[in-house]
C-alpha positions as CSV (number, residue, x, y, z in Angstrom):
1,M,57.1,-42.4,52.3
2,A,59.5,-39.5,52.5
3,L,60.0,-36.2,54.2
4,V,60.5,-33.5,51.6
5,T,62.4,-30.5,53.0
6,N,62.6,-26.9,51.9
7,G,66.0,-26.6,53.5
8,Q,64.7,-24.1,56.0
9,G,63.5,-26.3,58.8
10,A,60.2,-27.6,57.3
11,A,59.5,-31.0,55.8
12,R,56.3,-32.3,54.2
13,L,55.4,-35.9,54.8
14,V,54.6,-37.6,51.5
15,G,53.4,-41.1,50.7
16,T,50.2,-43.1,50.6
17,L,48.3,-44.7,53.4
18,V,45.6,-47.4,53.0
19,N,43.4,-48.4,55.9
20,Q,42.8,-52.1,55.6
21,A,40.3,-52.3,58.4
22,D,36.5,-52.4,58.0
23,D,36.0,-49.1,59.9
24,P,37.3,-45.6,59.2
25,D,40.5,-44.6,61.2
26,R,42.4,-41.4,61.6
27,L,46.1,-40.5,61.5
28,I,46.3,-38.3,64.5
29,G,50.0,-37.7,64.9
30,V,53.6,-38.5,64.2
31,D,56.5,-39.0,66.7
32,V,60.0,-38.5,65.5
33,E,63.0,-40.4,66.9
34,P,64.5,-38.9,70.0
35,T,67.9,-38.1,68.4
36,V,66.2,-35.4,66.3
37,G,65.6,-33.3,69.5
38,S,62.8,-30.7,69.4
39,F,60.2,-30.8,66.6
40,D,56.7,-29.6,65.9
41,V,54.1,-31.4,63.7
42,V,51.3,-29.5,62.0
43,I,48.4,-31.4,60.5
44,A,46.5,-28.9,58.3
45,D,42.7,-29.2,58.6
46,G,42.7,-31.5,61.6
47,P,43.2,-35.3,61.8
48,I,43.7,-37.2,58.6
49,V,40.7,-39.4,57.9
50,L,41.5,-42.9,56.5
51,P,38.4,-44.5,55.0
52,P,38.4,-48.3,54.6
53,E,40.3,-49.5,51.5
54,E,40.7,-46.0,50.0
55,P,44.3,-44.7,49.5
56,V,45.0,-41.3,51.1
57,T,47.9,-39.6,49.4
58,L,49.8,-37.4,51.9
59,A,50.8,-34.0,50.6
60,R,47.9,-34.0,48.2
61,D,44.9,-35.3,50.2
62,A,46.3,-34.4,53.6
63,Q,49.0,-32.0,54.7
64,M,51.4,-33.0,57.5
65,T,54.4,-30.8,58.0
66,V,57.3,-31.5,60.5
67,F,59.4,-28.6,61.7
68,T,62.9,-29.2,62.9
69,D,66.3,-27.9,61.8
70,R,67.7,-31.5,62.0
71,F,66.1,-32.7,58.7
72,V,68.8,-32.6,56.1
73,P,68.8,-34.4,52.7
74,G,70.1,-38.0,53.2
75,F,69.0,-38.3,56.8
76,R,66.6,-41.2,57.6
77,P,64.7,-40.5,60.8
78,E,62.5,-43.0,62.4
79,L,58.8,-42.0,62.4
80,R,56.0,-43.4,64.5
81,L,52.6,-42.9,62.8
82,V,49.9,-42.7,65.5
83,F,46.3,-43.7,64.6
84,L,43.1,-43.3,66.6
85,N,42.1,-47.0,66.3
86,S,45.0,-48.9,64.8
87,A,48.3,-49.8,66.3
88,P,51.1,-47.4,65.5
89,I,53.4,-47.9,62.5
90,V,57.1,-47.4,63.0
91,T,59.3,-46.8,59.9
92,T,62.3,-44.9,58.7
93,V,61.9,-42.5,55.9
94,P,64.4,-40.6,53.8
95,V,64.7,-36.8,53.8
96,E,64.6,-35.5,50.2
97,T,64.9,-32.1,48.5
98,Q,62.3,-30.5,46.3
99,T,63.8,-31.9,43.2
100,G,63.0,-34.8,40.8
101,P,59.9,-36.6,41.8
102,Y,59.4,-34.2,44.7
103,A,59.8,-30.9,42.7
104,E,56.1,-30.2,43.0
105,V,55.7,-30.9,46.7
106,E,54.7,-27.7,48.5
107,V,56.6,-27.3,51.8
108,L,55.3,-24.6,54.1
109,R,57.2,-22.5,56.6
110,A,56.2,-22.7,60.3
111,P,53.1,-20.5,61.0
112,D,55.1,-18.0,62.9
113,G,58.1,-18.2,60.6
114,D,60.3,-19.7,63.4
115,I,61.2,-23.4,63.5
116,S,62.0,-23.4,67.2
117,P,59.4,-25.1,69.3
118,D,59.3,-22.3,71.9
């Protein structure tokens, strides 16, 4: 997993999730470590459905964007992935630029063009 930033306050979460349970689940949110301060998370097209044993590739199959001016390349924030049925997963992820393996990752601006949460 990684957060790919456009350098303008938006970062797309990339990686692959696999639901190893027998029943479908949903990724319903992400919490970012408190030292980041204010942030917004946008999940395009609603919750991310995780069918049993089928990989879901974030940034291709699902679009989750985090908006904060604190994500700079090299920073490793702690993320808490929140699911409807499963226990949360806590992990740190690197913040990367749109270069190399991440060159094709589309990172969107905030809907109103402003990264502030107000």
